[in-house]
TIVEX-517309 format. One record per residue (C-alpha): residue in one letter; x, y, z. Coordinates in nm, 3 decimals. Layout:
N
  r        x        y        z
  A        X        Y        Z
...
//
This chain:
458
  r        x        y        z
  X    0.012    0.007   -0.043
  X    0.177    0.342   -0.110
  X    0.217    0.603    0.173
  X   -0.101    0.791    0.037
  X   -0.380    0.584    0.104
  X   -0.217    0.449    0.395
  X   -0.200    0.849    0.496
  X   -0.573    0.849    0.405
  X   -0.662    0.578    0.597
  X   -0.537    0.645    0.916
  X   -0.695    1.032    0.903
  X   -1.037    0.840    0.813
  X   -0.990    0.614    1.113
  X   -0.950    0.915    1.327
  X   -1.232    1.078    1.229
  X   -1.456    0.745    1.299
  X   -1.262    0.670    1.649
  X   -1.369    1.012    1.727
  X   -1.752    1.018    1.605
  X   -1.739    0.709    1.765
  X   -1.650    0.819    2.083
  X   -1.909    1.099    2.077
  X   -2.168    0.877    1.952
  X   -2.096    0.639    2.285
  X   -2.108    0.963    2.517
  X   -2.458    1.011    2.400
  X   -2.539    0.637    2.477
  X   -2.423    0.736    2.843
  X   -2.620    1.064    2.893
  X   -2.953    0.916    2.720
  X   -2.950    0.512    2.803
  X   -2.974    0.452    2.457
  X   -2.748    0.336    2.151
  X   -2.805    0.586    1.861
  X   -2.812    0.401    1.529
  X   -2.500    0.547    1.422
  X   -2.299    0.359    1.688
  X   -2.334    0.056    1.492
  X   -2.290    0.172    1.142
  X   -1.969    0.353    1.282
  X   -1.843    0.024    1.360
  X   -1.944   -0.199    1.113
  X   -1.815    0.040    0.867
  X   -1.565    0.127    1.013
  X   -1.440   -0.210    1.019
  X   -1.504   -0.233    0.588
  X   -1.229    0.070    0.595
  X   -0.969   -0.130    0.789
  X   -1.036   -0.463    0.607
  X   -1.020   -0.334    0.257
  X   -0.915    0.041    0.206
  X   -0.820   -0.010   -0.147
  X   -1.128   -0.037   -0.254
  X   -1.187    0.359   -0.056
  X   -0.915    0.532   -0.218
  X   -1.048    0.767   -0.458
  X   -1.355    0.853   -0.165
  X   -1.111    0.882    0.116
  X   -0.947    1.160   -0.136
  X   -1.247    1.346   -0.187
  X   -1.351    1.338    0.180
  X   -1.032    1.468    0.308
  X   -1.013    1.757    0.053
  X   -1.421    1.827    0.082
  X   -1.350    1.793    0.478
  X   -1.632    1.536    0.547
  X   -1.742    1.440    0.872
  X   -1.675    1.076    0.998
  X   -2.084    1.002    0.936
  X   -2.030    1.135    0.526
  X   -1.711    0.909    0.517
  X   -1.950    0.559    0.688
  X   -2.254    0.671    0.443
  X   -2.020    0.659    0.151
  X   -1.890    0.348    0.263
  X   -2.216    0.213    0.294
  X   -2.364    0.358   -0.009
  X   -2.041    0.199   -0.186
  X   -2.066   -0.149   -0.029
  X   -2.449   -0.152   -0.095
  X   -2.483   -0.152   -0.485
  X   -2.150   -0.447   -0.426
  X   -2.299   -0.658   -0.256
  X   -2.628   -0.647   -0.446
  X   -2.427   -0.710   -0.751
  X   -2.261   -0.997   -0.654
  X   -2.558   -1.256   -0.593
  X   -2.547   -1.550   -0.805
  X   -2.972   -1.591   -0.737
  X   -3.205   -1.296   -0.681
  X   -3.316   -1.482   -0.385
  X   -2.968   -1.554   -0.243
  X   -2.815   -1.410    0.047
  X   -2.450   -1.268   -0.012
  X   -2.240   -1.420    0.242
  X   -1.863   -1.314    0.428
  X   -1.685   -1.583    0.486
  X   -1.517   -1.388    0.724
  X   -1.765   -1.123    0.889
  X   -1.737   -0.759    0.865
  X   -1.777   -0.730    1.254
  X   -1.451   -0.931    1.354
  X   -1.228   -0.873    1.591
  X   -1.425   -0.687    1.701
  X   -1.270   -0.325    1.742
  X   -0.906   -0.502    1.733
  X   -0.849   -0.356    1.356
  X   -0.981    0.028    1.418
  X   -0.802    0.013    1.798
  X   -0.463   -0.092    1.654
  X   -0.139    0.145    1.503
  X   -0.193    0.200    1.141
  X    0.144    0.044    1.046
  X    0.092   -0.250    1.244
  X   -0.267   -0.259    1.142
  X   -0.138   -0.233    0.749
  X    0.074   -0.536    0.862
  X   -0.172   -0.775    0.989
  X   -0.385   -0.757    0.693
  X   -0.106   -0.859    0.464
  X   -0.047   -1.166    0.711
  X   -0.379   -1.282    0.702
  X   -0.436   -1.208    0.330
  X   -0.101   -1.377    0.215
  X   -0.288   -1.683    0.429
  X   -0.514   -1.644    0.196
  X   -0.752   -1.480    0.491
  X   -0.948   -1.219    0.300
  X   -1.159   -0.897    0.498
  X   -1.427   -0.715    0.401
  X   -1.571   -0.634    0.031
  X   -1.364   -0.880   -0.218
  X   -1.446   -1.176   -0.398
  X   -1.203   -1.381   -0.208
  X   -1.470   -1.322    0.123
  X   -1.756   -1.343   -0.103
  X   -2.027   -1.670   -0.151
  X   -2.348   -1.615   -0.249
  X   -2.585   -1.848   -0.081
  X   -2.965   -1.989   -0.076
  X   -3.104   -1.815    0.239
  X   -3.164   -2.244    0.430
  X   -2.797   -2.223    0.391
  X   -2.726   -1.871    0.511
  X   -2.959   -1.797    0.841
  X   -3.233   -1.958    0.763
  X   -3.405   -1.652    0.643
  X   -3.539   -1.648    0.285
  X   -3.693   -1.419    0.010
  X   -3.841   -1.380   -0.267
  X   -3.920   -1.752   -0.518
  X   -3.724   -1.928   -0.236
  X   -3.921   -1.849    0.030
  X   -4.221   -1.939   -0.193
  X   -4.116   -2.260   -0.255
  X   -4.001   -2.323    0.145
  X   -4.404   -2.208    0.181
  X   -4.514   -2.458   -0.020
  X   -4.360   -2.717    0.227
  X   -4.532   -2.912    0.472
  X   -4.459   -2.878    0.832
  X   -4.298   -3.220    0.842
  X   -4.083   -3.141    0.531
  X   -3.945   -2.807    0.712
  X   -3.916   -2.994    1.044
  X   -3.683   -3.206    0.899
  X   -3.459   -2.944    0.665
  X   -3.214   -2.920    0.974
  X   -3.231   -3.290    1.140
  X   -2.910   -3.540    1.081
  X   -2.983   -3.818    0.838
  X   -2.967   -4.073    1.109
  X   -3.302   -3.936    1.247
  X   -3.449   -3.905    0.918
  X   -3.380   -3.484    0.833
  X   -3.250   -3.341    0.510
  X   -2.873   -3.310    0.697
  X   -2.880   -2.931    0.574
  X   -2.599   -2.689    0.769
  X   -2.637   -2.283    0.788
  X   -2.337   -2.068    0.739
  X   -2.388   -1.849    1.021
  X   -2.416   -2.086    1.316
  X   -2.220   -1.890    1.555
  X   -2.402   -1.553    1.579
  X   -2.203   -1.223    1.449
  X   -2.266   -1.055    1.810
  X   -2.103   -1.330    2.005
  X   -1.705   -1.288    2.128
  X   -1.552   -1.533    1.908
  X   -1.686   -1.352    1.622
  X   -1.658   -0.969    1.748
  X   -1.449   -1.024    2.069
  X   -1.254   -0.700    2.073
  X   -0.892   -0.800    2.167
  X   -0.724   -0.622    2.483
  X   -0.556   -0.311    2.455
  X   -0.514   -0.347    2.055
  X   -0.326   -0.042    2.037
  X   -0.036   -0.199    2.186
  X   -0.068   -0.513    1.938
  X    0.217   -0.589    1.737
  X    0.110   -0.702    1.373
  X    0.160   -1.069    1.466
  X   -0.071   -0.997    1.733
  X   -0.317   -0.856    1.531
  X   -0.335   -1.114    1.288
  X   -0.353   -1.378    1.552
  X   -0.630   -1.221    1.711
  X   -0.862   -1.234    1.357
  X   -0.711   -1.539    1.238
  X   -0.894   -1.809    1.535
  X   -1.212   -1.609    1.460
  X   -1.193   -1.626    1.067
  X   -1.093   -1.984    1.063
  X   -1.438   -2.085    1.255
  X   -1.601   -1.892    1.049
  X   -1.472   -2.016    0.727
  X   -1.535   -2.386    0.819
  X   -1.847   -2.302    0.900
  X   -1.920   -2.152    0.566
  X   -1.723   -2.431    0.425
  X   -2.012   -2.658    0.534
  X   -2.288   -2.464    0.417
  X   -2.083   -2.492    0.049
  X   -2.013   -2.843    0.084
  X   -2.400   -2.919    0.101
  X   -2.498   -2.642   -0.206
  X   -2.242   -2.829   -0.405
  X   -2.301   -3.183   -0.290
  X   -2.676   -3.130   -0.337
  X   -2.661   -3.121   -0.743
  X   -2.850   -2.780   -0.633
  X   -2.571   -2.556   -0.839
  X   -2.623   -2.825   -1.116
  X   -2.980   -2.751   -1.133
  X   -2.957   -2.426   -1.149
  X   -2.648   -2.442   -1.471
  X   -2.934   -2.621   -1.647
  X   -3.174   -2.313   -1.604
  X   -3.166   -2.033   -1.907
  X   -2.845   -1.787   -1.823
  X   -2.738   -2.045   -1.529
  X   -2.409   -2.163   -1.701
  X   -2.114   -2.109   -1.478
  X   -2.355   -1.974   -1.210
  X   -2.175   -2.025   -0.871
  X   -1.823   -2.078   -1.051
  X   -1.795   -1.811   -1.267
  X   -1.786   -1.436   -1.069
  X   -2.002   -1.266   -1.367
  X   -2.353   -1.496   -1.377
  X   -2.499   -1.267   -1.137
  X   -2.826   -1.140   -1.072
  X   -3.045   -1.452   -1.194
  X   -3.415   -1.444   -1.167
  X   -3.648   -1.750   -1.200
  X   -4.019   -1.823   -1.195
  X   -4.082   -2.049   -0.837
  X   -4.207   -2.334   -1.046
  X   -3.847   -2.310   -1.252
  X   -3.663   -2.285   -0.965
  X   -3.828   -2.513   -0.734
  X   -3.611   -2.850   -0.849
  X   -3.323   -2.699   -0.712
  X   -3.429   -2.632   -0.429
  X   -3.586   -2.961   -0.376
  X   -3.215   -3.088   -0.433
  X   -3.115   -2.976   -0.108
  X   -3.453   -3.089    0.069
  X   -3.348   -3.446   -0.043
  X   -2.988   -3.384    0.058
  X   -2.888   -3.626    0.284
  X   -2.581   -3.485    0.440
  X   -2.297   -3.697    0.289
  X   -2.043   -3.384    0.178
  X   -2.024   -3.163    0.478
  X   -1.743   -3.141    0.598
  X   -1.803   -2.899    0.962
  X   -1.508   -2.971    1.202
  X   -1.644   -2.955    1.517
  X   -1.373   -3.107    1.732
  X   -1.126   -2.874    1.512
  X   -1.381   -2.579    1.521
  X   -1.438   -2.649    1.938
  X   -1.018   -2.620    1.977
  X   -1.020   -2.315    1.798
  X   -1.275   -2.193    2.069
  X   -1.097   -2.289    2.352
  X   -0.810   -2.088    2.262
  X   -1.045   -1.773    2.267
  X   -0.930   -1.603    2.614
  X   -1.205   -1.624    2.848
  X   -1.418   -1.355    2.956
  X   -1.274   -1.232    3.351
  X   -1.485   -1.398    3.594
  X   -1.665   -1.051    3.711
  X   -1.914   -1.188    3.936
  X   -1.607   -1.333    4.137
  X   -1.370   -0.987    4.120
  X   -1.645   -0.748    4.207
  X   -2.017   -0.829    4.263
  X   -2.025   -1.149    4.505
  X   -1.707   -1.009    4.707
  X   -1.938   -0.688    4.774
  X   -2.230   -0.871    4.827
  X   -2.000   -1.119    5.141
  X   -1.899   -0.795    5.264
  X   -2.273   -0.672    5.312
  X   -2.379   -1.031    5.432
  X   -2.051   -0.981    5.667
  X   -2.224   -0.608    5.825
  X   -2.605   -0.816    5.818
  X   -2.421   -1.072    6.035
  X   -2.201   -0.790    6.288
  X   -2.528   -0.587    6.287
  X   -2.838   -0.948    6.292
  X   -2.995   -0.994    6.605
  X   -2.986   -1.387    6.684
  X   -3.107   -1.614    6.438
  X   -3.114   -1.378    6.147
  X   -2.725   -1.260    6.247
  X   -2.665   -1.616    6.223
  X   -2.794   -1.674    5.908
  X   -2.618   -1.393    5.738
  X   -2.313   -1.544    5.847
  X   -2.371   -1.831    5.738
  X   -2.512   -1.743    5.365
  X   -2.143   -1.575    5.373
  X   -1.963   -1.866    5.478
  X   -2.123   -2.067    5.202
  X   -2.019   -1.750    4.909
  X   -1.693   -1.715    5.055
  X   -1.642   -2.051    4.963
  X   -1.706   -2.065    4.661
  X   -1.557   -1.742    4.604
  X   -1.225   -1.916    4.704
  X   -1.277   -2.236    4.525
  X   -1.297   -2.058    4.239
  X   -1.051   -1.790    4.225
  X   -0.763   -1.994    4.464
  X   -0.607   -1.681    4.589
  X   -0.509   -1.659    4.933
  X   -0.680   -1.364    5.034
  X   -0.995   -1.517    4.935
  X   -0.900   -1.827    5.091
  X   -0.764   -1.611    5.435
  X   -1.165   -1.430    5.419
  X   -1.403   -1.793    5.386
  X   -1.204   -1.890    5.692
  X   -1.289   -1.558    5.914
  X   -1.634   -1.618    5.786
  X   -1.615   -1.952    5.922
  X   -1.476   -1.856    6.228
  X   -1.756   -1.583    6.295
  X   -2.035   -1.853    6.182
  X   -1.917   -2.056    6.492
  X   -1.894   -1.781    6.724
  X   -2.283   -1.707    6.645
  X   -2.393   -2.037    6.707
  X   -2.232   -2.007    7.053
  X   -2.451   -1.779    7.284
  X   -2.315   -1.453    7.416
  X   -1.924   -1.590    7.424
  X   -1.936   -1.685    7.106
  X   -1.990   -1.283    7.038
  X   -1.663   -1.197    7.112
  X   -1.507   -1.415    6.805
  X   -1.776   -1.345    6.600
  X   -1.802   -1.009    6.611
  X   -1.387   -0.928    6.551
  X   -1.352   -1.132    6.269
  X   -1.623   -1.025    6.063
  X   -1.533   -0.661    6.117
  X   -1.176   -0.807    6.003
  X   -1.369   -0.905    5.686
  X   -1.529   -0.618    5.597
  X   -1.228   -0.403    5.670
  X   -0.998   -0.642    5.429
  X   -1.288   -0.594    5.176
  X   -1.287   -0.250    5.176
  X   -0.919   -0.230    5.163
  X   -0.927   -0.461    4.858
  X   -1.185   -0.274    4.669
  X   -0.990    0.075    4.739
  X   -0.662   -0.140    4.563
  X   -0.886   -0.285    4.251
  X   -0.961    0.063    4.186
  X   -0.644    0.248    4.251
  X   -0.507    0.014    3.940
  X   -0.726    0.060    3.714
  X   -0.722    0.413    3.777
  X   -0.345    0.398    3.732
  X   -0.351    0.150    3.443
  X   -0.610    0.451    3.257
  X   -0.370    0.728    3.314
  X   -0.094    0.494    3.168
  X   -0.300    0.414    2.874
  X   -0.401    0.780    2.772
  X   -0.029    0.891    2.812
  X    0.070    0.692    2.567
  X   -0.145    0.549    2.347
  X   -0.299    0.744    2.057
  X   -0.538    0.533    1.932
  X   -0.730    0.534    2.295
  X   -1.078    0.500    2.416
  X   -1.257    0.807    2.488
  X   -1.247    0.956    2.835
  X   -1.615    0.969    3.034
  X   -1.750    1.332    3.105
  X   -1.681    1.303    3.495
  X   -1.298    1.222    3.353
  X   -1.340    0.860    3.522
  X   -1.187    0.498    3.325
  X   -1.301    0.439    3.003
  X   -1.487    0.200    2.828
  X   -1.199   -0.010    2.791
  X   -1.025    0.006    3.124
  X   -1.319   -0.068    3.375
  X   -1.386   -0.212    3.722
  X   -1.637   -0.317    3.903
  X   -1.839   -0.088    4.120
  X   -1.797   -0.037    4.470
  X   -2.095   -0.208    4.694
  X   -2.257    0.130    4.817
  X   -2.270    0.232    4.438
  X   -2.447   -0.100    4.367
  X   -2.666   -0.064    4.644
  X   -2.760    0.253    4.504
  X   -2.813    0.211    4.150
  X   -2.947   -0.105    4.185
  X   -3.119   -0.155    4.498
  X   -3.355   -0.419    4.453
  X   -3.084   -0.660    4.240
  X   -2.892   -0.650    4.554
  X   -3.150   -0.705    4.875
  X   -3.305   -0.973    4.661
  X   -2.935   -1.181    4.659
  X   -2.909   -1.106    4.982
  X   -3.228   -1.256    5.090
  X   -3.182   -1.595    4.848
  X   -2.839   -1.609    5.069
  X   -2.968   -1.529    5.435
  X   -3.304   -1.787    5.345
  X   -3.054   -2.034    5.301
  X   -2.833   -1.969    5.570
  X   -3.159   -1.982    5.781
  X   -3.235   -2.304    5.628
  X   -2.855   -2.470    5.637
  X   -2.802   -2.344    6.013
  X   -3.158   -2.405    6.071
  X   -3.109   -2.808    6.025
  X   -2.764   -2.800    6.185
  X   -2.897   -2.685    6.545
  X   -3.247   -2.860    6.518
  X   -3.155   -3.197    6.333
  X   -2.814   -3.179    6.407
  X   -2.711   -3.155    6.022
//
């Protein structure tokens, strides 16, 4: 890519990211996502996936001082006309082997040179992104997302309920064995998850993040294409007037037939018995497993905050209610410690157990339980402050070093990509019913446990 186009790409990305941050500020202020936000992300990705297709438009946009919204609108116009021209049957859906939201905002936030190098790495491996012929395949709706249109919908509507219900059943269950290309939802992390700190990524790291997702998508698409060809659907279309070369020659597009003429081709899909599909779910499962799991925020924040509240209830509670709160806290802290293996969580679970043991012993036990509850609450407050301090420190370093950074929130607090859990007080004030409901369930569970132990000896 020449320097001029690289400069145009970086200029456009900066405009789009600035607009994206403005839209996110609007979303935060109003509680509603502006419709333009989704477009900014989708078509912004198209730009960084395939900037060569928009060179002339970008040059005009910069010379005229177009806004980010205008740039996105121009990209959308170009894409709409292009996609419609690539469908083989007018009732088909044009499918991207690698979706436009692959990698979320990873490429948008990567530094320009690293992004361009990552893009070339993927292209060299045969993984093409954006609106290029190598990334397109025209598919009937039943092999795309199950949504049909035009003559295909007429054909599908003519089928009996029994025939429709068996389309995707395995052959050994009496079904047709069809599979469709969009088995993994575009909104899932597997497809559209943004990498952590993409502005710090090397080209190899950026390529690796998108490669795993692209490999899964391409495997799902290949399975659908195997059905398309293994069912003899393509051969039936090629028999029709003007259909020679359909699905093979990229210039044979926009074919339109009456349902009576195209019906035999769709019937091939109904009669397909699944012998040609090559979807390797084991390999795909391994690829999914390579993804870093989301941090368990319930362990790191919310549940510890709720345990602190229960410690407070044990401290202030009277008789059996205080004991029940301590029991619920002990169970909860034990679960957290088992999941995190954090030494401090183990210590706090032990303190909670000590408090519970003290609660069961009348009067004298309070000498043990009261300090234990108070110490656990102090530890919780200290840990929460430490977590928030670390997050703010990370934020400051990020904003100081990185040009491709998320926008500051209106009150100058943590940006969107560096977040920590709300404090216990914030949670209770922002959603008191949720917190009270959880605490109530835990206390009731504690009452059952402790009541059973005291009354029945177990």
